C-alpha positions, 0 to 999 in steps of 0.5 A: 340931212335932207333927202336930196343929200342922202340920195346924192351920197348914195349915188356918189358911193355907187359911182365910186364903187363902179369906178373902182370895179372898172379901174382895178385890173383882173389878173388871170393865170392858166397852167398846164402840165402834160406827161405821158401818164397825166394831164394836170391843169388849173386856172385862176383869176384874182381882182384887187390884189387878191381881194376876190378870186376864182380858182378852177381845177379839174380835180377840185372844181371851182372855188370862189375866194373873198378876202382870203376865205372860201365863199363858194365851191362847186365840185365837178361830179364826173358821171358817165354820160347816158346815151342820148338818142339823136333827133332827126336833123332840123333846118338850121335857124340863122338867129344865132349867127349875129350873136356868135359874130358879136361874141367872136369879135368881142373875144378877139378884141379882148385877147388883144387888150390882154396881151397874154404872156406864155411860157413853155418848159420841159422836154418834147420829142417825137422819136424821129430826128426828122420830125423832131427837126420840124418841131424845133423849127416850129418852136424857133418860128413861134418866137418870131410870130408870138413874141410873148411866147417864151419857149427858151426852156422847152428842149427838143429831144432828137432821138427819144419820144418824150413828153414832159411839158409845163406851160403857163399863160398869164395876162391882165384884164382891164374891166374898163377896156372890156366894157368899152369893147362890149359897148362899141361892138353893141353899137356896131351891131346895132348900126349894121342891123339898121342898114 
């Protein structure tokens, strides 16, 4: 085996890995449950049918899994924040504004490519029939404005103040689409900074 063929084999393997990373989707799921006495939430992302994954909950922290095994775990350490003295306000720098605009644009385009699907279920009521009617109309209108939001199993309680709601949002991230979005936004930003 010559040096050239060894380099070609390495470049070919790296190219195959890069194509695999870009073409295998990332599945993302976020869940929340809201009750009067408790709020529970979790988020998870998996790549390659569960080959690699990430799960986060407020109670358990962040957990990284590879091939079904825990690889790393970070637990949240809830400590009371120490009081911080606030310094005198300074003149604002405008250096972050282009960066924030870039991040906002990338996130907006990424959410459009994800096409998130959301589902709400449970019981929700304000205790006042007129306010509950407003809530009912808002939920009915949301079905028209957000066709991927399923509120069929979210029931409005007209007379009692109640909150027992479960929600789930899921979507698919395509790494190739995200790479394309970031690349085109970088090109736009570079072109606008030259003019």
